[in-house]
VEXDREN-2710 file (C-alpha; in Angstrom, 1 decimal):
% VEXDREN-2710
k/r/px/py/pz
1/MET/63.2/103.1/117.8
2/THR/66.4/101.1/118.5
3/THR/66.1/98.3/120.9
4/ILE/69.0/96.8/122.9
5/ARG/69.0/93.4/124.5
6/THR/71.8/92.4/126.9
7/GLY/73.5/89.1/127.1
8/ARG/76.8/87.4/127.8
9/VAL/77.8/84.4/125.7
10/VAL/81.0/83.5/123.9
11/ARG/80.9/83.7/120.2
12/GLY/83.5/81.6/118.3
13/ASP/83.4/84.0/115.3
14/GLY/84.3/87.2/117.0
15/GLY/84.5/87.2/120.8
16/LEU/82.3/88.0/123.7
17/LEU/78.7/89.1/122.8
18/LEU/78.0/92.2/124.8
19/PHE/74.5/92.9/123.5
20/ARG/72.5/93.2/120.4
21/ILE/71.2/96.4/118.8
22/SER/68.2/95.9/116.4
23/GLY/69.3/92.3/116.1
24/VAL/73.0/93.2/115.3
25/PRO/75.5/91.5/117.6
26/VAL/78.0/93.7/119.3
27/LEU/81.2/91.7/120.0
28/LEU/84.3/92.2/122.1
29/ALA/87.3/90.5/120.4
30/PRO/90.0/88.9/122.6
31/SER/92.6/91.2/121.1
32/TRP/90.8/94.2/122.7
33/TRP/92.1/93.1/126.1
34/LEU/95.7/93.2/124.9
35/GLY/95.2/96.8/123.5
36/SER/93.6/97.9/126.7
37/LEU/96.4/96.4/128.8
38/ALA/98.9/98.4/126.8
39/VAL/96.9/101.6/127.3
40/VAL/96.8/101.0/131.1
41/LEU/100.5/100.4/131.4
42/LEU/101.4/103.4/129.3
43/TYR/98.7/105.8/130.7
44/THR/99.5/105.1/134.4
45/PRO/102.7/107.4/134.4
46/LEU/100.6/110.2/132.8
47/VAL/98.1/110.0/135.7
48/ASP/101.1/110.6/138.0
49/ARG/101.9/113.8/136.2
50/LEU/98.3/115.0/136.1
51/MET/97.8/114.3/139.8
52/PRO/101.2/114.7/141.6
53/GLY/101.4/112.6/144.8
54/VAL/98.6/110.1/143.8
55/SER/99.1/106.6/145.0
56/GLY/100.2/103.9/142.6
57/GLY/96.9/102.0/143.0
58/THR/94.8/105.1/142.3
59/ALA/96.9/105.9/139.2
60/PHE/96.4/102.3/138.0
61/LEU/92.6/102.5/138.6
62/LEU/92.3/105.8/136.7
63/ALA/94.4/104.4/133.8
64/SER/92.1/101.4/133.7
65/ALA/89.1/103.7/133.7
66/PHE/90.7/105.5/130.7
67/ALA/91.1/102.1/128.8
68/VAL/87.4/101.3/129.4
69/LEU/86.3/104.8/128.5
70/LEU/88.3/104.6/125.3
71/GLY/86.6/101.3/124.5
72/ALA/83.2/102.9/125.2
73/SER/84.0/105.8/123.0
74/VAL/84.9/103.5/120.1
75/LEU/81.8/101.5/120.7
76/ALA/79.6/104.7/120.6
77/HIS/81.3/105.6/117.4
78/GLU/80.6/102.3/115.8
79/LEU/77.0/102.2/117.0
80/GLY/76.6/105.6/115.2
81/HIS/77.6/103.8/111.9
82/CYS/75.3/100.9/112.7
83/VAL/72.2/102.9/113.5
84/VAL/72.4/105.1/110.4
85/ALA/73.2/102.1/108.1
86/LEU/70.1/100.3/109.5
87/ARG/68.0/103.5/108.9
88/PHE/69.0/103.4/105.2
89/GLY/68.0/99.7/105.0
90/LEU/71.6/98.5/104.9
91/PRO/72.0/95.2/106.8
92/VAL/74.8/95.1/109.4
93/ARG/76.4/91.7/110.1
94/ARG/78.0/92.7/113.4
95/VAL/79.8/95.5/115.4
96/ARG/83.1/94.4/116.7
97/LEU/85.7/95.9/119.0
98/PHE/89.3/94.7/118.6
99/LEU/92.9/95.6/119.1
100/LEU/93.1/98.6/116.8
101/GLY/89.6/100.0/117.4
102/GLY/86.3/98.9/116.1
103/ILE/84.4/98.0/113.0
104/SER/80.7/98.0/111.8
105/GLU/80.4/95.3/109.2
106/VAL/77.8/96.6/106.8
107/ALA/76.8/93.7/104.6
108/ARG/75.7/95.6/101.5
109/THR/77.3/98.4/99.5
110/PRO/75.3/101.6/99.7
111/ARG/73.6/102.4/96.4
112/LYS/73.9/106.2/96.7
113/PRO/77.0/108.3/97.5
114/ALA/74.9/110.3/100.0
115/HIS/74.2/107.1/102.0
116/GLU/77.8/106.1/102.0
117/GLY/78.8/109.6/103.2
118/LEU/76.2/109.8/105.9
119/VAL/77.0/106.3/107.3
120/ALA/80.7/107.2/107.4
121/ALA/80.1/110.6/109.0
122/ALA/77.8/109.2/111.7
123/GLY/80.6/107.7/113.7
124/PRO/82.9/110.8/113.9
125/GLY/79.7/112.8/114.5
126/VAL/78.9/110.8/117.6
127/SER/82.5/111.1/118.8
128/ILE/82.5/114.9/118.3
129/VAL/79.2/115.3/120.2
130/LEU/80.5/113.2/123.1
131/ALA/83.8/115.1/123.2
132/ALA/81.9/118.4/123.3
133/LEU/79.6/117.2/126.1
134/PHE/82.5/116.0/128.2
135/GLY/84.4/119.2/127.4
136/MET/81.6/121.3/128.7
137/ALA/81.4/119.2/131.8
138/LEU/85.1/119.8/132.3
139/LEU/84.6/123.6/132.1
140/ILE/81.9/123.6/134.8
141/GLY/83.2/120.7/137.0
142/PRO/86.0/120.5/139.5
143/ASP/89.5/121.7/138.3
144/ASP/91.4/118.9/140.0
145/GLY/91.0/115.4/141.5
146/ALA/89.8/112.1/140.1
147/ILE/86.6/113.4/138.5
148/TRP/88.6/116.1/136.6
149/VAL/91.0/113.4/135.3
150/LEU/88.0/111.2/134.2
151/LEU/86.4/114.1/132.4
152/ILE/89.7/114.9/130.6
153/GLU/90.0/111.2/129.7
154/CYS/86.5/111.1/128.2
155/THR/87.1/114.3/126.2
156/ALA/90.5/113.2/125.0
157/ALA/89.3/109.7/124.1
158/ASN/86.4/110.9/121.9
159/LEU/88.5/113.6/120.3
160/ALA/91.2/111.1/119.4
161/VAL/88.6/108.7/118.0
162/ALA/87.0/111.4/115.9
163/VAL/90.2/113.0/114.6
164/PHE/91.9/109.7/113.7
165/ASN/88.8/108.4/111.8
166/LEU/88.4/111.7/109.9
167/LEU/91.8/111.2/108.2
168/PRO/91.0/111.1/104.4
169/GLY/92.1/107.6/103.6
170/LEU/90.4/104.2/103.3
171/PRO/89.4/102.2/105.3
172/LEU/88.9/105.1/107.7
173/ASP/85.7/107.1/107.8
174/GLY/87.3/110.1/106.3
175/GLY/88.3/107.9/103.4
176/ARG/84.8/106.7/102.9
177/MET/83.5/110.3/103.0
178/LEU/86.1/111.2/100.4
179/ARG/85.0/108.3/98.3
180/ALA/81.4/109.4/98.6
181/GLY/82.3/112.9/97.5
182/VAL/84.3/111.8/94.4
183/TRP/81.5/109.3/93.6
184/ALA/78.9/112.1/93.7
185/LEU/81.0/114.4/91.5
186/THR/82.1/111.8/88.9
187/GLY/79.2/109.4/89.1
188/ARG/81.7/106.5/89.4
189/ARG/82.2/104.8/92.8
190/SER/85.4/103.2/91.5
191/LYS/87.0/106.6/91.0
192/GLY/86.1/107.5/94.6
193/THR/87.6/104.2/95.8
194/THR/90.9/104.9/94.0
195/ALA/91.2/108.4/95.4
196/ALA/90.4/107.3/98.9
197/ALA/92.9/104.4/98.7
198/VAL/95.6/106.8/97.6
199/GLY/94.6/108.8/100.7
200/GLY/95.1/105.7/102.8
201/GLY/98.6/105.4/101.5
202/VAL/99.3/109.0/102.5
203/VAL/97.9/108.5/105.9
204/ALA/100.0/105.3/106.5
205/ALA/103.1/107.1/105.3
206/ALA/102.4/110.1/107.6
207/LEU/102.0/107.7/110.6
208/LEU/105.3/106.1/109.9
209/VAL/107.1/109.4/109.5
210/TRP/105.6/110.6/112.8
211/ALA/106.8/107.4/114.5
212/MET/110.3/107.9/113.2
213/PHE/110.4/111.5/114.4
214/GLY/109.7/110.1/117.9
215/VAL/112.6/107.7/117.6
216/VAL/115.0/110.3/116.3
217/GLU/114.1/112.8/119.0
218/GLY/114.2/110.2/121.7
219/SER/110.7/110.9/123.0
220/THR/109.6/109.1/126.1
221/ASP/106.9/107.1/124.2
222/GLN/109.0/106.5/121.1
223/TRP/108.8/102.7/121.1
224/PHE/105.1/102.6/122.0
225/ARG/104.5/105.2/119.3
226/LEU/106.5/103.2/116.8
227/GLY/104.6/100.0/117.6
228/VAL/101.2/101.6/117.4
229/CYS/102.0/103.5/114.2
230/VAL/103.4/100.4/112.4
231/LEU/100.3/98.4/113.4
232/THR/98.0/101.2/112.4
233/ALA/99.8/101.8/109.1
234/TRP/99.6/98.1/108.3
235/PHE/95.9/98.2/109.1
236/VAL/95.3/101.2/106.8
237/ILE/97.3/99.8/103.9
238/THR/95.7/96.3/104.0
239/GLY/92.3/97.9/104.4
240/ALA/92.9/100.2/101.4
241/MET/94.1/97.3/99.3
242/GLY/91.1/95.3/100.3
243/GLU/88.8/98.1/99.3
244/ILE/90.5/98.3/95.9
245/SER/90.1/94.5/95.4
246/ALA/86.4/94.6/96.4
247/GLU/85.8/97.5/94.0
248/GLN/87.4/95.6/91.2
249/ARG/85.1/92.6/92.0
250/ARG/82.0/94.7/91.9
251/THR/82.8/96.8/88.8
252/TRP/81.2/95.7/85.6
253/PRO/83.8/95.7/82.8
254/ASP/83.3/98.0/79.8
255/GLY/82.1/96.1/76.8
256/LEU/80.9/93.0/78.7
257/ARG/77.3/92.0/78.0
258/LEU/75.2/89.9/80.3
259/ALA/74.1/88.0/77.2
260/ASP/77.7/86.9/76.7
261/LEU/77.6/85.1/80.1
262/VAL/74.2/83.5/80.4
263/GLN/73.5/80.0/79.3
264/PRO/70.4/79.4/77.0
265/ILE/67.3/78.1/78.7
266/LEU/66.1/74.5/78.4
267/GLN/62.7/73.6/80.0
268/LEU/62.2/70.0/81.0
269/PRO/59.4/68.2/82.9
270/ALA/60.2/68.0/86.6
271/GLU/59.5/64.3/86.5
272/SER/62.2/63.6/83.8
273/PRO/64.8/61.0/84.8
274/VAL/67.7/62.8/86.4
275/ALA/70.2/61.0/84.1
276/SER/68.3/62.2/81.0
277/ALA/68.1/65.7/82.3
278/LEU/71.9/65.7/82.8
279/ASP/72.5/64.5/79.3
280/ALA/70.3/67.3/77.9
281/SER/71.7/70.0/80.0
282/ALA/75.2/70.3/78.4
283/GLY/75.9/74.0/78.0
284/ARG/72.4/75.0/79.0
285/GLY/70.5/76.1/82.1
286/VAL/67.7/73.7/82.8
287/VAL/64.3/74.9/84.3
288/LEU/62.3/72.0/85.7
289/VAL/58.6/72.5/85.2
290/ARG/55.9/70.6/87.0
291/ALA/52.8/69.3/85.3
292/ASP/50.8/72.3/86.6
293/GLY/53.2/74.7/84.8
294/VAL/54.9/75.9/88.0
295/ALA/58.7/75.9/87.9
296/ALA/60.2/73.4/90.4
297/GLY/63.6/75.1/90.2
298/LEU/66.9/75.1/88.3
299/LEU/68.7/71.8/87.8
300/ASP/71.6/71.7/90.2
301/ARG/74.2/69.9/88.2
302/ALA/76.4/68.7/91.1
303/THR/73.4/67.4/93.0
304/ALA/72.0/65.8/89.8
305/GLU/75.3/64.0/89.2
306/ARG/75.4/62.5/92.6
307/LEU/71.7/61.4/92.3
308/ALA/72.2/60.0/88.9
309/SER/75.2/57.9/90.1
310/GLN/72.9/56.2/92.6
311/SER/69.5/56.3/91.0
312/PRO/69.5/57.5/87.4
313/LEU/65.7/57.1/87.0
314/SER/64.9/59.4/89.9
315/PRO/62.9/62.5/89.0
316/ALA/65.1/65.5/88.2
317/GLU/63.0/67.6/90.6
318/LEU/64.9/66.0/93.5
319/ALA/68.0/67.8/92.2
320/ALA/66.3/71.1/91.7
321/GLU/67.6/74.4/93.2
322/PRO/64.6/76.5/94.2
323/ILE/64.0/79.7/92.3
324/ARG/63.8/82.4/94.9
325/PRO/63.1/86.1/94.3
326/GLU/66.7/87.0/95.2
327/SER/68.0/84.5/92.6
328/VAL/66.1/86.1/89.7
329/LEU/67.9/88.8/87.7
330/LEU/66.4/91.3/85.4
331/GLU/68.5/91.4/82.2
332/SER/68.2/95.2/82.1
333/GLU/69.6/95.6/85.7
334/PRO/72.9/97.7/85.9
335/GLY/75.9/95.4/86.0
336/GLU/77.1/96.5/89.4
337/GLU/73.7/95.6/90.9
338/ILE/73.9/92.1/89.2
339/ILE/77.4/91.6/90.7
340/GLU/76.3/92.6/94.1
341/ARG/73.2/90.4/94.1
342/VAL/75.3/87.4/92.9
343/TYR/77.8/87.8/95.7
344/GLU/75.2/88.4/98.4
345/THR/72.9/85.5/97.5
346/ALA/73.6/81.9/98.5
347/ALA/73.0/80.4/95.1
348/TRP/75.3/79.1/92.4
349/GLN/73.1/79.9/89.4
350/PHE/70.5/82.7/88.7
351/LEU/67.5/82.8/86.4
352/VAL/67.7/85.8/84.1
353/VAL/64.3/87.2/82.9
354/ASP/63.4/90.0/80.4
355/GLU/61.2/93.0/81.1
356/GLU/58.0/90.9/80.8
357/GLY/59.3/88.2/83.2
358/ARG/60.0/85.6/80.6
359/PRO/63.1/83.5/81.2
360/SER/66.0/84.4/78.9
361/GLY/68.9/82.5/80.3
362/VAL/70.7/81.2/83.4
363/LEU/73.8/82.9/84.9
364/ARG/76.2/80.8/86.8
365/ARG/78.2/82.3/89.6
366/GLU/81.4/80.8/88.3
367/ASP/81.0/82.3/84.8
368/LEU/80.5/85.8/86.3
369/LYS/83.6/85.5/88.6
370/ALA/85.7/84.2/85.7
371/ALA/84.6/87.1/83.5
372/LEU/85.5/89.6/86.2
373/ARG/88.9/88.0/86.8
374/ASN/89.8/88.1/83.1
375/ALA/88.5/91.6/82.4
END
C-alpha cells in the first residue's frame, strides 16, 4: 500500500516539497509558476468565449483553476510512473513538476523491456482514465456554467497530457514504450534507444512545423504556440541526445573483456605501514587482510598518499576503503550490469571475484570509464 506524508519545506535541489510517496519526494520547481502564469493569461480569453458575458474576475479564476488542474493532471501522470517503478523494485529519486511538465527520476535502468514498457505506460494510462472519468461526468453534469467549464478543463488537461506523452519519441513515454518494444524484439536495448531517439527527432520537427503553420496562417495564438513548440522541441531533442549518451555509457563494447580492465590482486597485512603498502601497490589492487583473516578493505590510494605524507608508518588499514556487497562484482556478470553497478555505487574501485567467491582482481572506476570512452 502506498503511503503519503504531507509537508511544506523548501528544497534547494528542486523546489517546494509538496509531499512524499513511499519516501519519494514530490517537488514543485520554481519554473512551474512561470508556466502556470502563462497558461492563466492565455486561457482567460478562452473562458470568455466558453461563457459569454462572464466577468473578468470569474474568467481569471477559472483560468487559474485550469492551470492548477493541469498541474494536478501532470502530477497524477508522474505518480503513475513512480508507483509502478517502485512496484518493480526500481528506486525513484524524486518526482518533480517544472515549466514544461513533470518528470519521475527513476534511479536505475529497468532490467527487462516489459518493466520499461509498463513503467512508461503507467503515466498515460492514469491520464486516460482520469480523462474518461471527467468526460463521463461532463455527459451527466450541467451543460453550462462554471462546473461545466471546470469539467471540460479537467477532461482536456488529462487528454492533452496523455496524447502528448504518447508521441513515439524519447524522452516522452511513447518513446520509452517504443524502445521497450524494439528491445523486446531484438534483445538489444541500444537498438530500442536509437529507434526512439530518431522518433524524438521526428516529434521535435513536427512541433516546429505546426508552430510555423500557425505563424503563416496568422492564428490568434501563433506566438504562444511558437514559443511553446520551440521550448518543447528543445526539450525533446536534448532529452533524446541525453538518452543516446546514457546508452553509450552503459553499453559494453564488443570485444572488451573484464579481464583486460582489472588490476591483479595483492594481499597485504592490514597493519602494514601505509608507505610500504603504497610502494607495493604499483599497478595492483591491494586487499588489506587483518590477522584473523578478515578483509579490512581495499587500499584507497589517494587516502593512503595523504596519510603516508604525514605518518608513513601508520597502519595501511587506516586508508582502507570498506568492501561492501555492492562493491563486489562477479566476473561472469553481463557487461551492462557491471557498468550499471559501477555508476550507481559510491566507490572508486570494486573487488572482482570468481564463481567460487575468490578474489580475481580489482576494477577501478576510472579504468572502466576510459575503456567506454575509447571504445
